[in-house]
N, C-alpha and C positions, 0 to 999 in steps of 0.2 A: 526937949523936942517931944512933940505929940505925934502919935501914929494912929491913923484910922485905916483899917483894912476891910475892904468890901469885895465881894465877888460880883463882877459885872460881865455878864455873858460868859465868854471863855477865858476871861482874864481876871487877875487879882489886882485891884486898884489899891495902892498903898499911898495914902495922902499924908505927907509929912508937913508939920508946922513947927517953925522955930529953927534955931541953929543946930547944925550937926557938928558937935565939937568935943563931946566927952565919951568916955568908955561906956557910960550908961546908954548914951545914944546908939553907940555901936552895938551893944548887946541887944537893945530893944529892936533895932532894925533886923539884926541877924536872926533873932528868935522869931520875929513875925514872918520873915521870908522862909526860913528853914521849916517852920511849922506847916506852912502851906505847901512847900515842896514835899514834905512827908505825907501830905494828903493827896499828892498826885498832881498838884497844880504846876503848870509849866510856863504860863505867860504872865508876866508881872509888869505893871505900869506904875512907875514911881512919880507921883505928882510933886514936883519941887517948887511949885508956884508960890508957896508960902514959906520958903526957906531962904532967909536973907543972907546966910553965910554958911560956908563949910570950911572947917579947918583941915589941916593935912590928915588928921585922923578921920575926918568926914570923907575926904577923898578916898582914903584907904578902905573905909567900910563900903563905899559905893563900888569900888573896884572888886573887893572881896565878894560882895553880893552878886555882881555880874559874873564872876568866875564860878560861884556856887550854882547859880541858875544855869549857866552855860554848860557846866559839867553834867548836869542832869538833863541836858537836851532841851532846855527852856530858852525863853527870850526875856530880856529885860529892856524896857523902854523908859526913857526919861521924858518928863513933860515939863515944858516951860520953865527951865532954870532961869532965875532972875539974873540980870546982867553981872552982878558981882560973883555969883556962883558959876555962871558960864565962863567968866574970865579966869577963875581959879581952875576950872576944868581944862581950859586951853593952856594956861601957864604950866600946868603939871603934865601936859601932853597926854592926857587920858580922854580928852573930848572925843577923839576919833573912834574909841572902842564902843561908845554908846550910840544908840539910835535915839535921836532927840526929836520931839514933836512939839508943836506950838499949843496943842490943846489935848485934854483928856479924850475928847471925842475922836480926834484924829488918831491918837495912839491906839484907841480901842478898835477903830475901824480897819486897821492894818491886819492882813492875814498872816 
């Protein structure tokens, strides 16, 4: 999995590319978000539009990321999960904890 992190306005855009399936993926996403939390950032937009699949480990890292951001008083927004990823989120009953948006622009425009 590839991760690109950019500051866009008041939010941190985390663009993910590739499957989220391994411990390395888990560690990379955790480090990216925790680093920005440590810098005082509190709004995160995870762009999933280029993530074709997430394993159970991938679901766990998304939930753990949500919990970390939430505990710090922040917000985590998911953008455009592909149908297969959205289905996994629904099947594992975690879809309801995430705010999901159809585009990065939409997620960034929310207060």
